[in-house]
N, C-alpha and C positions, 0 to 999 in steps of 0.2 A: 799342112801333110806333108810329114817327115816320111821319106823313104826317097830311093835313088832316083834319078834323072828319068830314066826311060818309065817306071814306075808313075812319076808325075806327069808325064806327056800323056802315057797311057790313057788316066784316070782326068785328067783334063778335056781327050776326044769323046769322053762320053756325053758330053751337055752340047746338048741342041742346039746352040750358037751359029748363028751368022758371022759370017768372016769378018763384017766390018763393025762386029757388038762391041763393045768395049769392055773390058774385063781387067778385075783387080786383083795381081797375083802377087802375094808378099813372099817373096825370097830372101831366105836367110840363111848363107853361106858358111860353113866352120870359122871360115878365114872372119867372117863378119862379126859373130862372134869374139872370136880372138881378138879381133881391133876394140871391141867397145867395153871388153872386161880386162885389157893388160892389165890393168894394175892389181890383179887375183891371181898372175900367171896359173892361169887355171890348162889343167892335164886336159889331154885328148877326152877323157873316160868324163873329165866334169865337163867337158862342151857338149858330149855325147846326151849327157844326163840333160844337160840346158834345152838341147834342142828337142829332145823325148817329152820336155813339160812345155814347151813351147808348142806343139803338136797337140800335145791333150785340149792346152790354150785355147789354140784355134781349131781343133777339130771339127767345128759346127760351124766357121767361119767367124765375122766380126758378130760378137754378142751385145746388146740392144745396149746394153750400158756405154760399151764403145763408139756404139754409132752418134748416141745422145751424147756424149761426152764431145767428140770430134765436132757435131754438128753445136753445139752448144759455141763450143770455142769458137767458131765461122761466124757466129751467131755476135759472139759478143766484140769480134775484131770488125762488126759491122757495124755494130752501135759505136767502138770509138772513135771510128770514123763520121759520124754523126755529130761528135759530141764537138764542143763549140768552147772556148773562151772568152770570157767579158770580162774586162776591164773591173776593177771595185770599182773603179770613179764614174765610169758610164752605168754599170747597175745602182750606184746610187742616187744619180740621177734619175734614172727611168723608175724606181721607184719611189720617190719625192713626188714626181709627177702623176705616178697611179696610184699615189694616196691623196694629193690634191684633186683628183677624178672623183673617184671614191667618195669621197667630201662632198664634192658638188655634184654627183647624181644624186643623194641623201640629202642635200639641201632641195634640189630639183623636185624629189619626190614629196618633200614635206610639203612643198607649194601648188600640189594639186597638178603636177606634170608640166608645166610652162606652156611657152610658145615653140611647139616644132621646130619652124624655121630659126629662130635661134638656139633652141637645145641641138640640132645639125649642124649648125655652124660653132658651137661651142666643140662638138664632140669632132672635129674636122681641125679644127685647133691643137687641143687635144695630143689628135695625132700625130700632126704635124710637129708639136714639138717634142714626143716619144721619139718622131724620126730623127731630127736634128740631135737630140741625146745622144741615140744609137750611131749616128756619124762623127759625131764630136772624137 
């Protein structure tokens, strides 16, 4: 809302909000605009025009695309925290072990399944080898 402070305060009182409810208020002063655009040496009239355009942009509050963009940035930040780096050598070892395990499983399947206890022991051994490669 582009208006004098008194009018903005009066408008805020129209909302039926409890005193402890959080509210986001975007406050941009002429000085803020002047500092953010110092390379253009704007006149007072230019700054007024910018403030009026901002008022039109934010007249209905933050639009859906703005809220979604900010939310997507937040989710990207969270995903970045979950990303891990794996040294190529460790990844190569894991891939070799996984390939060997796939070949072994194929051979077991061709032989009709084999001994369940032996199969379980081999699976546990393969998992230990993978863990050793990861820990290396």
